[in-house]
C-alpha positions in Angstrom: -148.5 202.0 15.7 -150.7 201.2 11.9 -148.6 203.6 10.2 -145.4 201.9 11.6 -146.2 198.5 10.1 -147.4 200.1 6.7 -143.8 201.8 6.7 -141.9 198.5 7.4 -143.9 196.8 5.2 -143.3 199.0 2.2 -139.5 199.0 3.3 -139.4 195.4 3.0 -141.2 195.4 -0.1 -138.6 197.6 -1.4 -135.5 195.3 -0.6 -137.1 192.2 -1.9 -135.9 190.7 -4.6 -138.0 189.9 -7.7 -138.9 186.1 -7.7 -139.3 183.8 -11.0 -143.5 182.6 -10.4 -144.1 180.9 -13.6 -146.8 179.1 -12.8 -147.4 179.4 -9.2 -149.5 181.9 -9.2 -151.8 180.2 -11.8 -152.0 177.3 -9.7 -152.0 179.4 -6.1 -155.2 181.0 -7.5 -157.1 177.4 -8.6 -156.0 176.0 -5.9 -157.0 178.7 -3.5 -160.9 178.5 -5.0 -160.9 175.0 -5.0 -159.6 174.8 -1.6 -162.2 177.2 -0.2 -165.2 175.3 -1.9 -163.7 172.0 -0.4 -163.9 173.1 2.8 -162.9 176.4 3.7 -159.3 175.3 3.5 -158.3 178.3 0.9 -154.3 179.0 2.2 -153.6 174.9 2.0 -155.3 174.5 -1.8 -153.1 177.9 -2.8 -150.1 176.6 -1.0 -150.6 173.0 -3.1 -151.7 174.9 -6.3 -148.7 176.8 -6.3 -146.0 173.7 -5.9 -148.0 171.6 -8.4 -147.8 174.7 -10.7 -144.4 175.3 -10.6 -143.8 171.6 -11.3 -145.8 172.0 -14.3 -144.1 175.1 -15.7 -140.6 173.5 -15.0 -141.7 170.2 -16.9 -143.2 172.4 -19.7 -139.9 174.4 -19.9 -138.0 171.7 -20.3 -140.1 170.0 -23.1 -139.7 173.8 -24.9 -135.8 173.6 -24.6 -135.7 169.7 -25.8 -133.9 168.8 -23.1 -135.5 165.9 -21.3 -133.8 165.1 -17.9 -134.0 161.6 -17.1 -133.7 160.2 -13.7 -130.0 159.0 -13.7 -129.8 155.2 -13.8 -126.7 153.2 -12.7 -125.2 150.9 -15.6 -125.7 147.4 -15.3 -123.9 145.0 -16.7 -125.6 142.4 -18.4 -125.9 139.1 -17.2 -123.1 136.6 -18.0 -124.1 134.7 -20.7 -126.4 137.5 -22.2 -125.3 140.2 -24.8 
């Protein structure tokens, strides 16, 4: 039984595609440790750390590329009488 589970796990890991996890691993480690010390919630801390780390990595990559993508703002015409 155990051998079968190990073989299935190896087969699935061989078929998996590599993921781009920039920032996620570092954030998950920091979040997991912080969650563990904050009441034995390491898994929740790791998940939150991964999300925050990924967000920070994307933001850093945008800054390094020099393309800041602001939130889209709808065009408003000025008030009548004002220029």
